N, C-alpha and C positions, 0 to 999 in steps of 0.2 A: 399599161396601167390604166384602169378605167376611171372616168370622171363620174361624179355622183349624180348626173342628170337623171338617168333612169333608175338607179338604185335608190335615189331619194324617195321615190314613190313606195318602195318596199319597206321603208323604215319610218313612214309617216306615223305620227302619234295619233292613234285612233281615238277620237273623242266620243262620237255618238252623242245622244241627247240624254244625259244623266239627269235625274231629278231627285229632290230630297223630300218632296211632299208625298205622303201616302194617299191611297185612294180615299180613305175616310176623311183625311184632312182636306183634300181637294173638294170632295162632295160637300163638306161643311162650308167651305169657302164659297162654293157656287150657290148654296142656299142663301148665304148672307148677301151675295151680290144680287140675286134675283128678288130678294126682299127689299132691295133699295139701298143697301149699305155700300156706298161708293168706295169706302176705304178697303173693302174686300177686293175690289178690282185692282186697286193700287197695290195690294199685297201680291196679287196674281202677277201683275206686271213686274214687280220687283223680283219675284221668284224666277221668272223666265227671261228677263231682258238680256242678261249676259249670254245665255245659251242661244237665243234667237239671233242676236247680233253676230255672235261667233259663227253660227251656221251661214248666215247671209254673207259674211265676209269671205268665208271659204268658197262660197258659190260664185260670187261676183268679183272678188279680188279688189274691192274698193271700200274703205271703211265708211266714208260719208254716205255712199249709196247703201251700204249694209244697214246703217242706222235708219235711213229713210224707209227701207224695206221692212225693217223691224217695226217701225212706227205704224206703217200701213197694216202689217199683220195684226198688231194689237187693236187698231181701229176696227178691223174686220171682225176680230174676236168679240169686241164690245158689242157690235151690232148683231152678232150671231148668238150671243149668250141667251137671250130670251127663248130661243128655240132649241137650245142645246139639250140633247136628250141623254148625254152621258154614255153614248155608244163607244166612245174612245176617250183616252186621256186628253187633257188640255195640251199637254206637251206634244202628243201625236198630231192634234189638230194644227197647232202652231208650226210644227215641222213640215207638215204637208202644205200649208198655206204659204209659208216662207219659200219653200222650194218652187212652188208654182209662180210666185211673184218674181223669183230670181230668173226663171225661164223667160218670163215676159220682158224683164229688164234686159237680159242678154240678147233677146231678139231685137229690141229697140236699138241697143248699142250696135248690133251688127248692121242694121239698116243705116244708122248714122255714119258708121265708118265707110259704108259703100257710097253714100251720097256726098259726104264731106271729107273723105279721107281722114277720118277722125283717128287720132293717135292716143295710145294709152301708156306711153313710155314712162310717165311720171306717176302712175298709179301706186297706191300704197302696197307694200310688200305683204304677201300672205302671212298670216299669223304663224303658220308652221315654220316659215323661214325665220321668223323673229324669235322663236322659242329659244330660251337660254340653255346653254350646255356648259357645265362647269369644266368639262374637259376640252372645250373648244380651243382652237388656235387660229390666228389670223389667216393662214393659208387655207385651212379647211373651211373657215367661215366664208372666205371669198368664193371658194368652189361651190359651197352650198347656195350662196346668193346667185351665182351664175347659173347653177343647176335649176333652181326654182324659177328664175327669170326665163330660162329656156323652156321649162315645162309650162309656165303660165302662157308664154307666147304661143306655144304649140296648142295648148288647150283652147285659146281664143280662135283658132282656125276651125275647130269642130262646130257642128251645129249646136244650137242652144241646148237641145235635149241631150245630145251626146255629152256635152260638157258637164251638164248637171249630173247625169247618170254616172259618169266617170268619177266626179267629185264625191258623190254620195257613197260610191263603192269603195274608193281608195282613200279618201280623206276621212269620211265618216264611218267606214266599216260596216255599212248597212248590208244585210242579206238581200239577194236579188228579189225575193218575194216582197220584202218590205218596200224596196224602191218601187216596184210595180204598183203596190197599194198606194203609195204617196202620189204617184203620177197618174194613177187611174188607167194603167195599161197592163198588157199581159206580160208574164215573166219572159216568155219567148221574145217579145219585142225589146225588153230590157237587155237580154243577152245579145240580141242582134246589134243594138246601138252600142253596147259596151265593146263588142268585138270590133266594130268599125272604128270606135274611138281609140282602142289600144293599137289597132293596125296602123292608124294614121299617126299616132304618136311615135310608134316604132319607126315609121318611115321618116318622120321629121327629125328624130333623134338618132338616126342610123349611124352617125359618126361616133356615138357613144356606146359603151358596153353596159350590159345589165339586162334585167328582165322585168317586165310588167306582168304580174300574175293576175 
């Protein structure tokens, strides 16, 4: 009988970065902001905060740090808006910036753990793990918690880039080409990192059955 550790990845609730604002509405809002209307930027932040924090949480596994990364992403957006040429959606810009900030954070945390034997046993659970399920039962919930804990622990052993690429692919459901664009690397490089990540996770979780696609 298989445990859910590996199969959990195959049933993750793919979120991606959905948006409710149309191109025309976003352009109108940008024009307001560039004309000096600060309330326009507040609306922009309100539109994207939940999505940016959620993305950062899935990338770094820590809610407090996710909020800090989101705040930094919006600060950078505010500074970048005067030169924003509209070559991409604001959501795409924020997605890319948050992802790169997460990579930097993960690298710093890796150095910290090496220098100070830093532990993360008390980190907040991944939002996927906390998702409600009306058909849940205590035994299966406990298995899911253990599965996600094992997966998160294994992910932390990967390089920062591998960890982010795996998360963007399996948690966010992004195509390889889009991941490459976000990280500014070639698709072949993304494939190589993803292959190494999956291989490492399979080795770490070899006691469990299931498949990582």
